[in-house]
N, C-alpha and C positions, 0 to 999 in steps of 0.2 A: 127806553124809549124816551123818557122825560130828557135825559141826557143830550140827545141826539137831536130834541126837537120835533120828535116823531109825534106828538100827541095831537096836532092840529095837520097832519099829513093825511092825506087822502087813502085810508086804508080799509081793505075789506074787513067787515067783524062777522064772527063765526056766531051763528044762531045760539048755539049750546055748545060755549067753549069747555074744555075738560078741566080748565083752570083759569083763573083771573089774568093772571098774566099772559097768557096763551089766546085771549079773545080775538087776536088779529091774524089775519094770514100775511106773511111777511112777502113784499113786493121787491126785496133785495136781501142778502146774507151779511150786510154791515153791523146790524146789531149781534147777530151772533158771533162775529170775528172780534167785535170789541168785548164782549164778554168773555169769549176764550182768551184775549189778551190778559185781561184782568185776572183771571185765575191761574193763569201758565206765569206772571209774573211775580206769583208768589213763590215757585219754586226754580225758574230759569233766569238769567240775567238776558240771553239773547236766543231767539228761535223764530222758526217761519212756520206758519199754520196755513193749512189750506182746505176749502169746503166746496163741493158741489154738491148742490140742490136745486129744486124747483122754485119759481118764485111766481106771486101770483099778481096777475094785472088786474085792473079795474076794467079793460078793454074786454068786452065780451067775444066769445069766439063765434062766428056764426054758422059754425057747422055742429057745434055741440050745446051751444045756448049757456056756458059757461065762462068763469074767468078764465084767462089764457094763462097758461101753464108753461113757462119754456125755463129749461136749465141753465142755471149760471154756474160758473168757476170762479171763485173768488179765494182771496189769500190775504196773510199780511206778514210783512218782515219787520222783526223788531230787534233793535242793537243799540248797544251802548255808546260805539263810535263809528262803526261801518254808516256809509251816506247809502240808506235803506231805498230811496228814491231812484238813485243811480243803478242800484243791484236790479230792483223790478224792472226798471227800463230796459235794461241788459237783456233780462229773461224773456221779454216780450219780443224785443227784437230778434234774438235767437230762435222765439217759436215761429215768428213770422217767416225767418229764413228755411227753418223745418218744413212750412208749409208749403212754401214757394208759391206765394199768390202775391203779386205786387200791387193788388188791390187794398191789401191790408197796410194801414200806417198810423202811426201816432204823431198828432198835430195837437197844438196848444188850444185849448179850449176857450170859448167864448167869454168874455165877463159874465161871471156869475152863473156860469153853465158847467162847472164841473161835475156836479151831479147830475144825472141824466133824466131825473123824474121831478124836476122842478120844485124841489123843497129846498129854498133859500135857507133855511136854518144849518143845514147840513152842510151846505156850500161855505158857511162861516168858519165850520170846523176843521176845513182843509186849505192848504196853503197854495193860493194860486198860482206863484212863482215856481210851485215845484207839484205840478199838475198836467196830466196829458190825457188827450181823448183817443180811444181805440176806436179807428173808423175804418169801415169796409164799405166799398162801393158809394164813398161818401155820406153811408149812414153811421151813426155813432151807436156802437154795439159794444161798449166796454169805457173804460176810464181806470185811470192810478192817480194817486196822490197823496202827499204826505201828511200826517196829521199837524193842525195849526196848534200855537199855545193854548186858544180857548178850548181845543177837544182835550188836553192834559189836563186843563183845569177841571173839566167837567169828568175826567175817567183817571183812576190811577194808573197812569204809565208809567211812574216814577223816572219821569225824565230821559225817557227813552226815545230814540228816533224810530218812528212808526210809519211807514207808508202802507198802504191799503191798495188792492186793484180788484177790479171786478170786470168779468166778459162773458157775453151772452155765449154759453157754450152751442148751444143749436147752430148761432149765427157761424162760428167758428169750424164746425163740421162742415157746413154748407158750403163754405169757403175753400176747405182742403178738398171736398168731394169734387166740386166745380172744378179744379185746377189739377184734377188726374184725368188725363188724355190718354187712351188705351191707342197704342200703337201697334200694326201689323209687323210680325216678324216672321219671314219666310222659315220652312224647318231647312235644316242644313243638310247638303248635297251628300256629306258625310258623316252620319251621325256618330256620335262617340258611343263606344264600346267599352265597357270595363268587365275584367274577368279576375277572379280569385284563383291565384295557383297555390297548390299544396306540394311538398315536397318531405320524403322520409329519407333520412340520413342514418348511417351509423351513431351510435350512443357517444362513441368517441370525437365524433366532427363537432369543432366547436362554432359557434354562432359567429364570432369574429371571421372566420375562414370563408364562411358563407357569406356574408359581406361583401368582404373584399372580393372575392371572387366576381360576384354581381357587378360591383363598381369597376373592377378591371377589364370586364367584357363590355361596360357601357364606355368605357373610353378607346376601347380598341374599335368599337364600332363607328 
């Protein structure tokens, strides 16, 4: 948390945490990704990791009276040579094509607004020139960005190219569901009928002879 500048971030504190390092409710999945990158770099030169989990907002749900909980899909691409930012960008664009919702777009973020939750210290850890916002219906539901040199100094990324992404999975599901239009299809006038035929031949009859006879009868007809 200190490496991300999170200690001054507005996080929800647990009254009776199981451990000192778990005394806050996470409002995003970035800390876990950073930790897993450092762990995996001990064994792998290049890799891709993903995580989907709930994040807790300081905003209170009016129905439950509890902090809002939404599912987020996040990931990180780590490579020595590949341009990880372009790789993640391409996957997001492919995902939008698959969902087939034209209201999902990648746009350039405004200055110091790469990180959606207002933590300026985290914005300094991401490259402005290699960052994009994920927008649905003009609402920012995610982001992707490459780690800056400052982030490499704070963590042991071993001079690898690292790009993160995070997207509100609940909003993504809604975008997909809203785009599924059910169309009426009339029943066919002549429904397809399938039948299985069984024949019994003398054991001296070869399969090739049966095949040839069937194919010849089709050609003749």
